[in-house]
C-alpha positions in Angstrom: -41.8 27.9 -35.4 -43.6 25.9 -38.5 -43.0 22.9 -39.9 -41.1 22.8 -43.1 -40.6 20.1 -45.7 -37.1 18.3 -46.1 -38.0 18.4 -50.0 -38.3 22.0 -50.2 -35.7 23.6 -48.5 -33.5 25.3 -50.6 -29.8 25.4 -50.5 -29.2 28.6 -48.1 -31.4 26.4 -45.9 -29.7 23.2 -46.2 -26.1 25.1 -45.6 -27.4 26.6 -42.3 -28.4 23.0 -41.3 -25.6 21.2 -42.4 -22.6 23.7 -42.4 -23.2 25.1 -39.0 -19.6 26.7 -37.5 -18.7 28.0 -33.6 -18.7 31.6 -35.0 -15.2 31.5 -34.1 -13.7 33.6 -37.0 -15.2 36.8 -35.5 -13.5 36.7 -32.6 -9.9 34.8 -33.4 -8.0 38.2 -33.6 -9.0 39.4 -30.1 -8.4 35.9 -28.9 -5.0 35.6 -30.3 -4.2 38.7 -28.4 -5.8 37.4 -24.8 -3.6 34.1 -25.3 -0.5 36.0 -26.2 -0.9 38.2 -23.6 -1.3 35.5 -20.9 1.7 34.0 -22.5 4.0 36.9 -21.9 2.7 38.3 -19.0 1.3 35.5 -16.6 -0.5 36.1 -13.7 -0.6 40.0 -14.3 -2.5 39.8 -17.6 -4.6 37.0 -15.6 -5.7 39.7 -13.0 -6.2 42.1 -15.3 -8.5 40.0 -17.8 -10.3 38.7 -14.5 -11.0 42.5 -13.4 -12.0 43.1 -17.4 -14.6 40.3 -17.9 -15.3 38.9 -14.7 -15.3 41.8 -12.3 -13.4 40.1 -9.7 -10.4 41.1 -8.2 -8.5 37.7 -7.6 -5.9 37.4 -5.3 -4.9 33.4 -5.0 -6.1 31.6 -8.0 -5.8 28.4 -6.6 -9.4 27.3 -4.6 -8.7 23.4 -4.2 -9.3 24.0 -0.7 -12.1 25.6 -1.0 -13.5 22.5 -3.0 -12.7 20.4 -0.7 -14.8 22.9 2.0 -17.4 22.8 -0.3 -17.4 19.0 -0.7 -18.2 18.8 3.4 -20.6 21.8 3.4 -23.0 21.0 0.7 -26.2 19.3 1.2 -26.1 15.6 1.7 -28.6 14.6 -1.3 -26.4 16.7 -3.7 -23.5 15.2 -2.8 -24.9 11.8 -3.0 -26.2 12.7 -6.5 -22.6 13.6 -7.2 -21.5 10.9 -5.8 -23.7 8.6 -7.9 -23.3 10.3 -10.9 -19.3 10.2 -10.7 -19.5 6.0 -9.7 -21.4 5.7 -12.8 -19.0 8.0 -15.5 -16.3 6.1 -13.8 -17.0 2.5 -14.1 -18.6 3.6 -18.1 -15.1 4.9 -18.5 -13.2 2.0 -17.0 -14.5 -0.2 -19.4 -12.7 1.9 -21.8 -8.9 1.8 -21.0 -6.9 0.2 -23.3 -5.0 -3.1 -22.8 -1.2 -3.4 -24.3 -1.3 -6.2 -26.7 1.4 -8.5 -29.0 1.4 -10.9 -31.8 4.0 -13.0 -33.0 3.8 -14.7 -37.0 6.7 -15.4 -39.2 9.6 -14.5 -36.7 8.2 -10.9 -35.8 6.6 -10.0 -32.2 4.7 -6.7 -32.8 2.8 -4.8 -30.1 1.0 -1.5 -29.3 2.0 -0.1 -25.6 -0.6 2.7 -24.1 0.8 5.6 -22.0 -1.1 8.3 -19.9 -0.4 11.9 -20.6 1.6 13.5 -17.6 -0.8 16.3 -16.9 -4.7 17.4 -17.7 -6.7 20.7 -17.8 -10.0 20.7 -17.3 -12.0 23.6 -18.8 -15.3 23.6 -16.3 -17.9 26.6 -17.2 -19.5 29.0 -15.2 -21.6 32.1 -16.0 -25.1 32.0 -16.4 -25.5 28.6 -14.9 -22.9 26.2 -12.9 -22.0 23.0 -14.2 -21.0 20.4 -12.0 -21.5 17.6 -14.6 -18.7 19.1 -16.3 -16.6 18.9 -13.9 -17.4 15.2 -13.4 -17.0 14.2 -17.4 -13.6 15.7 -17.8 -12.1 14.7 -14.2 -12.8 11.5 -14.1 -11.8 10.2 -17.7 -8.4 11.7 -17.1 -7.8 10.0 -13.6 -9.2 6.5 -15.0 -6.5 6.8 -18.2 -4.1 7.7 -15.0 -3.1 11.0 -15.5 -0.8 11.9 -12.9 -1.5 15.8 -12.3 -5.5 17.1 -13.2 -5.9 20.5 -13.0 -9.6 22.8 -13.3 -10.1 25.8 -14.3 -13.5 27.8 -13.7 -14.6 31.5 -13.6 -14.1 33.4 -10.5 -16.5 34.7 -9.0 -17.2 36.8 -5.6 -18.8 33.1 -4.2 -18.0 30.5 -6.6 -20.7 27.9 -7.0 -20.2 25.5 -4.3 -21.7 22.7 -6.2 -19.6 22.8 -8.6 -16.3 23.1 -6.5 -17.9 20.4 -4.6 -18.0 18.0 -8.1 -14.5 19.1 -9.0 -13.2 17.8 -5.8 -15.4 14.4 -5.7 -14.0 14.1 -9.0 -10.6 14.0 -8.1 -9.1 16.7 -9.0 -5.6 17.9 -8.1 -5.6 21.8 -8.3 -8.7 24.2 -8.8 -8.0 27.9 -9.9 -10.5 30.5 -10.5 -10.1 31.8 -13.9 -12.3 31.5 -16.7 -12.4 32.1 -20.4 -9.6 32.3 -23.4 -7.0 33.6 -20.8 -8.1 29.9 -18.6 -7.1 28.0 -21.3 -3.6 30.2 -22.4 -3.1 29.4 -18.5 -3.1 25.9 -18.9 -1.5 25.9 -22.2 1.4 27.9 -21.0 1.6 28.0 -17.5 1.6 31.3 -15.5 3.5 31.4 -11.9 0.8 30.1 -10.1 -0.9 27.8 -13.1 0.9 24.5 -13.9 0.8 24.4 -17.8 -0.5 20.9 -19.1 -0.3 18.4 -21.9 -4.1 18.0 -22.9 -6.9 20.4 -22.1 -10.5 19.5 -22.6 -13.9 20.6 -21.3 -16.9 22.9 -22.7 -17.0 26.3 -22.7 -18.2 29.6 -24.5 -17.1 30.5 -28.3 -14.1 33.1 -26.6 -12.9 29.2 -25.0 -13.5 27.3 -28.0 -11.7 29.8 -30.0 -8.9 29.8 -27.5 -8.5 26.0 -27.8 -8.0 26.9 -31.6 -4.9 28.8 -31.2 -3.1 26.8 -28.2 -3.5 23.8 -30.4 -0.2 22.5 -31.6 1.6 23.5 -28.5 -1.1 21.1 -26.4 -3.9 18.8 -27.1 -7.3 19.3 -27.4 -10.2 17.3 -27.3 -12.2 19.3 -29.8 -13.4 22.5 -30.8 -17.0 22.1 -30.0 -19.9 24.9 -30.4 -23.6 25.3 -28.9 -25.4 22.8 -28.1 -27.2 20.6 -30.3 -30.1 17.8 -30.8 -32.0 15.9 -33.3 -35.4 14.2 -32.6 -35.9 11.6 -34.9 -39.6 10.0 -34.6 -42.4 7.8 -36.2 -46.1 8.0 -36.1 -45.8 6.4 -32.9 -43.9 8.6 -30.8 -45.4 11.0 -27.9 -45.2 14.5 -29.1 -44.4 16.3 -25.6 -41.8 13.8 -25.4 -40.3 15.4 -28.2 -40.6 18.8 -27.6 -39.3 18.3 -24.5 -35.9 16.8 -25.8 -35.5 19.9 -28.1 -36.2 22.4 -25.1 -33.3 20.6 -23.3 -31.2 21.6 -25.5 -32.6 25.2 -26.4 -31.7 26.1 -23.0 -28.0 26.2 -22.8 -27.3 28.6 -25.5 -29.2 31.2 -28.1 -27.4 29.8 -30.8 -28.3 26.2 -29.6 -29.6 23.7 -32.9 -32.6 21.6 -32.1 -34.3 19.7 -34.6 -37.2 17.2 -35.0 -37.5 15.4 -38.2 -40.5 13.0 -38.8 -42.7 10.9 -41.7 -45.8 11.7 -40.0 -47.3 15.4 -40.7 -49.7 15.1 -37.7 -46.9 14.4 -35.1 -44.8 16.9 -36.7 -47.4 19.8 -36.4 -48.1 18.3 -32.3 -44.6 18.9 -31.9 -44.5 22.8 -33.5 -47.5 23.2 -30.9 -46.0 21.7 -28.0 -42.8 23.4 -28.6 -44.7 26.4 -28.2 -46.3 25.4 -25.0 -43.3 24.2 -23.2 -41.1 26.9 -23.9 -43.5 29.4 -22.0 -43.2 27.3 -19.1 -39.6 27.1 -18.7 -37.4 29.4 -16.4 -35.2 30.5 -19.4 -37.6 31.1 -22.0 -36.3 34.3 -23.4 -33.0 31.7 -24.5 -34.8 28.8 -25.4 -37.2 30.5 -27.8 -33.5 32.2 -29.3 -32.8 29.2 -29.8 -36.3 27.9 -31.5 -35.6 30.7 -33.8 -32.2 29.8 -35.3 -32.0 28.7 -38.9 -30.3 25.8 -37.6 -33.1 24.7 -35.8 -36.9 23.3 -36.5 -39.4 20.6 -37.1 -39.3 18.9 -40.4 -41.4 17.1 -42.7 -39.6 13.9 -44.6 -41.4 11.6 -47.1 -40.2 8.3 -45.7 -38.4 7.0 -42.6 -35.0 6.6 -45.0 -35.1 10.2 -46.3 -35.4 11.3 -42.1 -32.6 8.9 -41.6 -30.7 10.5 -44.2 -31.3 13.9 -43.2 -30.0 13.0 -39.6 -26.7 11.1 -40.6 -25.8 14.5 -42.8 -27.3 16.8 -40.0 -24.3 14.5 -38.1 -26.1 15.8 -34.3 -23.9 15.9 -30.8 -27.6 14.4 -29.7 -29.4 12.1 -31.6 -32.5 10.9 -29.8 -34.9 8.1 -31.5 -38.2 7.8 -30.3 -40.0 5.0 -32.8 -41.7 1.8 -33.0 -37.8 0.1 -33.9 -35.4 2.7 -32.9 -32.7 -0.1 -33.1 -33.4 0.1 -37.0 -33.3 3.2 -37.6 -30.2 3.9 -35.7 -28.6 1.0 -37.6 -29.1 3.1 -40.6 -27.5 6.3 -39.4 -23.2 6.6 -38.5 -23.0 9.9 -37.9 -23.8 11.4 -34.1 -21.9 12.4 -30.6 -24.0 10.4 -28.5 -27.4 8.4 -29.5 -30.5 7.7 -26.8 -33.0 5.6 -27.8 -36.8 4.9 -26.5 -39.3 6.9 -24.0 -37.1 6.8 -21.0 -33.5 7.6 -22.3 -34.2 11.4 -22.0 -30.3 13.2 -23.2 -30.8 14.6 -19.7 -29.5 11.2 -18.6 -26.1 11.4 -20.5 -25.7 15.1 -19.6 -25.4 13.8 -16.0 -25.6 10.2 -14.8 -26.3 7.7 -16.9 -22.1 6.9 -17.4 -21.4 8.1 -21.0 -20.1 11.6 -21.9 -21.1 14.8 -22.4 -18.8 16.3 -24.0 -19.2 16.0 -27.3 -18.7 17.1 -31.2 -20.5 19.6 -32.6 -21.2 21.5 -35.8 -21.2 18.1 -37.7 -17.8 17.4 -36.7 -19.2 14.0 -35.6 -18.9 12.7 -38.7 -15.1 13.0 -38.1 -14.7 13.0 -34.0 -15.6 11.3 -31.5 -16.5 12.3 -27.7 -14.3 13.1 -24.8 -13.4 9.4 -23.5 -10.5 7.7 -22.0 -8.7 7.6 -25.1 -8.3 11.3 -25.4 -5.4 11.2 -22.3 -3.6 8.5 -24.0 -1.0 8.0 -26.2 0.0 4.8 -27.8 3.3 3.9 -29.1 4.2 0.3 -31.5 7.0 -2.0 -30.4 8.7 -4.9 -32.3 11.0 -7.6 -32.6 12.5 -9.2 -35.3 14.2 -13.0 -35.3 16.8 -13.6 -38.2 14.4 -15.8 -39.8 11.9 -12.7 -39.7 13.9 -10.3 -41.0 15.1 -12.8 -43.5 11.7 -13.4 -44.6 11.0 -9.5 -44.8 15.0 -8.6 -46.5 13.7 -8.4 -50.2 10.7 -6.7 -49.7 12.3 -3.8 -47.6 15.6 -3.7 -49.9 13.6 -3.6 -53.0 11.9 -0.6 -51.9 14.5 1.2 -50.8 16.3 1.0 -53.4 12.8 2.3 -55.0 12.9 5.2 -52.9 16.7 6.1 -53.6 17.6 5.2 -49.8 20.3 3.0 -50.2 21.1 3.2 -46.5 18.0 1.7 -45.8 18.6 -1.2 -47.6 22.0 -1.3 -46.2 20.9 -1.7 -43.0 19.4 -4.8 -43.7 21.7 -5.8 -45.6 24.2 -5.5 -43.1 23.1 -8.0 -40.8 23.7 -10.8 -43.2 27.3 -10.5 -43.7 28.8 -13.7 -42.4 
């Protein structure tokens, strides 16, 4: 990895940085076949896919009791860590619960009411790593929102990670199923003989999971189409290069396709970050994955001509995670609008948000932070508007309504107002 000047980036390099995608198109047809088979064949297809993709013969899909047992059997310190994280996540999301409101003016009482969705499905990844934190991040906001029935799908195994199962139980899931991949998304979207269909599906996963969410979107609500992990580190000359490098490697160890970037206006700092990244990568247990991520076209250390250029770069990148370490982090953040979650200062590692500070770690990637928000209580709530007009209130709007209705050629609309004033 070498330092690159932002001013020297050619169009192809800028495209690789700013037009990232989750690589869904290449597998879309295969995923559609999986989804269609689960929709049509139910449990039969699920069992076949568990054998084919996970090399596991599944008897009962439901493992809710196993999650409860796991919670009781894990080490006390792990259980305490889960509960501490769960408490912080719950408290943060409780502040997001919307309140019904109404207002009255000129004979018009208008309001908005909020209702939780009836059911939600949370995908909790398995595979090369266990993700108990994803269980907390997905289930807790749904329960805080008031969703009555929350189910979790997690990949099958000869022994599902007990800490993941314990976290699912601690979060308050109502049912847990051992099924993974695109087939899990299809099962939660449409239901099978064993698995109840839901209204909304959330949670991170690989590109097969993401492509399946794209396929079922419209039949159910989804949170987002999230791609590989991302971080953009923004720093000035006061920053510690070892901290910046550590933040890059934190996301790099997730996925070979992760996008990890540092941008600074200080040339010496940029060179020091490159050196520290290489040194720290050699010390990481998942070094192979880390080095693949560092070699991505969407990863690198970039030198800006000024902090203004650096913040413009960060805003255009629209990272999932934005880490800022500078003399005045708040001033820099005030100049950036596009990011999933921001972490400011020496003692605010992205890992804090990944696990226990309370914010949600399910966040938009691939530049979607320009358009979308991270997972929150809002994801599990719908709203409706309510109005009551008095005679005077409608009278005051009568001419406006009838004029516009007439212009649109909708005479019955105008009549529905006028009829109320016929003596």
